[in-house]
N, C-alpha and C positions, 0 to 999 in steps of 0.2 A: 583208104587206110585200113590196115589189118588190126582188128581188135582182139586182144588176148585176155585171158582170165587166169593169170598165174596163181592167184590166191583162192580160187574156187568160190568166188562170191555168188550170191543167188542170181538166177537167170534174169530177174527183173532189172538188175544192174546192167547186165549184158545187153538187154533189150534197149535200155536207155542210151547206152553208149553207141549202139548201132543205129539208133533212130534220131540222128542229128537233124533237126528241122531248121537249123539256121540257114538263112538265105539273105543275100544282099539285094534281092529283088532284081528287077531289070535295070541293073547298073553295071558300070565298068569296074567300079571300085567302091568299097565301103569306107566309112570314116575310120574304123579300127585298122583297116589296112593302109589307108593313106597316111596315117601318122606313124606307121611302122616302117621297117626297113624294106626297100624294094627287093633287095637280095633275098630276104626271107620269103616274101610273097612269091617271087618267081620260083624259088627252090621248092616251096611247098607244092606249087602246081606241077613242077617237073617230077617230083619224087612222091607224089600222092599215093601211088599204088605200092610203093616200097616202104612207106612209113608205118611204124607199129606203135600202138598205144595200148597199155593195159587198162582194164576196167577200173582198177584201183586208182588210176590217175584221173578218172572222171568224177570222183566223189564231190569235189568242190564245184565243178560245173553243174552237177546235179542239185546241190544246195542253191546255187545261184538261180537255176531254172525254177526251183520250188518257190524261192523268195519272190521272184518276179510274178509268178502265177498267183500267189496269195495276195500280193499287194494290188495286182491288176483287178482281181475279182472283188477286192474289198472297197475299191473307190467308186463312189456314185455321185460325186460332186459335179454340178453342172459346169463349173469353171475349170475342170481338170480334164486333160487329155492324156490317156495312158497308152504306152507302147505304139507310138505313131512313127511310121517310116516315111521320111521325106526324101525328095530327090531334087537335084539341081545339076544343070549342065555346066561344067567347068573345063575350059580349054578343049571342048568337043568330047569330053568324057562325061558320063553321068555318074555323079557322086551320090551315095545314099547313106542314110544314118537312121537307126531306130532309137527314138528318144523315149526314155522310161516314163517321165512325168513332166507335164507342162501345166502350169497354173496361170490362168489369165488374171492379172492384177491391174484393173483399170484398163489403160490403153497399152499395156506391156505384158510380157510373158516371163515367168520365172521357170527355169529349167532345173530339174533334179535328176540325178542318175544313181541307181542303186548298185552297190558293190558289196559282194561277199568277199571279204579280204582279211588281211592279217593285221595284228596290232602294229607290227613293224612298218607297214605301209602308212598308217596314220601318224605314227611318231616321226618318221623320216620324210613323209610326203612322197608323192609320185607325180612327176612333171607330165606323165602321159595323161593324167586326168585333166590337167589344164588344157593340153592340146585337144583332147577329145571333146570336152564340153564347149570349147570355143568354136570347134567345127560344127557342133550342134547348133550353137547360137547363129552361126552363119546360115545354116540351112533353114532355121526357123524364120529368120528375118527375110530371107529370100522368098520362102514359100508363103508366108502369112502377112508380109508387109507390115509387121508390127515389131517394135524394138524389144530386145531381150533386156530384162531388168536385173537379173541375177542368175548365178550358176552355183549349184551345190552338189556335193556327193553325200549320199546317205550310206554310211559305211557300216555293214553288219560284220562284227569282228569274230571270226570263227575260233580264234585261240585266246579270247579274252579271259583274264584271270582276276577274280575278285580280290584275292590276297595281294596281288601286285598293285591293283588299283588303290588299295588302302595304304600300301607301303611307299609308293612312289608318286610324287605330285606330277611328274611328267608323263605318267601312264594314263591312257584313256579311262575316264571314271565311269563309263557305262559300256555295255556290249554293243550299243548302237550309237554312232556319233554322226552329227551333221556338220559337214566341213564346207565352208565357203571357198569357192574357187574364183580366182581373179578373172573378171570379164575384161577382155582386151577391147581397145577402141576398134570401131568398125573397120578402119583402114588396115589395121594390123591383122585382123581376122581374114579380110579379103586377100591380103598379100600372102598370108601363111597358106591358106587353102590353095590358091593358084600355084604357089611355089611347090607345094607337096605333090599336087597332081602332075605338074610338069616334070618333077623328079622321077615319078613312077613311069610317066610316058617315055622319057628318055631311056630309062632302064629297059622298058619293054621293047623299044625299037632296037636297042643294042643286042638284046637277047634274041629277038626274032631274026636279025640279020646275021649275027656272028656267034650266037650262043654265048655271048659275053655277059658275065654277071658282075654288077657293081659290088664293091666291098661294103661291109657294114661299118658304121662309125663306132667309136668308143661308146657313144650314148646308146646306139642300137644294141650293143653287146653288154650293156649294163656294167661298164668297167668300174671296178672298185679299186681305188688306189691303195698303195701299201700304207700300213698304219702301225703305230706303236701303242699297244694296250697296256695300261697300268692296272695291275690287279694284286690282291693279297696273295702271298706265297701259298701255293697249294690249291688256290681257287681257280675255277675255269672262267667265271664271270668277271669282266673288266669293270673297274670303277670309272675309268675315263679312257677315251681313245683319242690319240693325237695323230696329226698327219706328219709330224717330224719328231725325231728322237730327242732333240734338245728340249722341246716343250715337255716331253714325258719326264725327262731327267729333272727338269725344274720343278715339276709337280711333285715328284717323289721327295726331293730334298734329302733330309737325313732320316727318313722313315724306313727303318730296316726291315719292316714287315711287308714292304711292297717290292714288286719286281716288274720289269718291262718285258713284254712279249712282242716280238716283231712279227707282223702279219704281212705276208707277201700280197701284192696286188693281184687281181684276177678278173677274168671276164665271166661274171656270174651267169649270164644267160647261156653262154656257150658251154661252160663246165657242167651246168645242170640240164643241158639240152632243153631249155624252156621254149626254144623256138621249134623244136621237133625235128629239125633237119641237120643238127650239128654233125651227126655221123656221116653225112654226105658232103659236108662243106669243106672245101680246100682251105678256106681262110682259117678254119679251126684246126683241121687235121694237119695242115702244112703240105698237103698233097697238091700238086699242080693240076691234077685232073679232077674235074667235078664228078 
């Protein structure tokens, strides 16, 4: 990947961006990849030398790395394991995952994952966290032969605002939130991991034989459906957002100071190129040639 510095940031930021130490270890696939789109994984490999990222886009990963480092060095409890990478063979592929924090509680383990994220992610939730942490639970139980007791995300909110917290009861009340993540039954975890590895294997075989890429699902593309936002006339912020016009009209009633704004549906991940390969993707560009 080519690293640019369009905004003239200090060289230390450039060095960080170029010194990516992430590794899935001696594994065929990582947890973060297995829960994601096979198409995106294959296209990132295919276009790695053509992809471009600016140093300014690496600021939040830098924060995340710093947070992990601080918390890792701060923990000295005997019953806590920090930043452990585990491996398990699934359908002849080796799956790996690096788990931020494991605490032994009696004969069971509690898993925590640190996220430097947005307020929006906490308010609306991210299903990816549920997928990821249940995969970690799968790895822990396989490797340590101990049951997992609970899953949680420790969310550090990069855009938290004290005024909003005081004004809105649905807003996170602190810049750090602990969020419980549903722990699936063991059978569901086993089935999910096996199915996801098989999905990526099938995609890999098709690509290796015919250079055929599977399509991303609406979930992979973070599809946001069309919506009808009710807001005060002249304001940008919506008071309420509805998934159909009739409900929005009913909410307004005879309040003449309110209006409805129709918002078209969109594929958020593609439009923001959050996958990094949208410019090369025929599913996004409409081009038949990858």
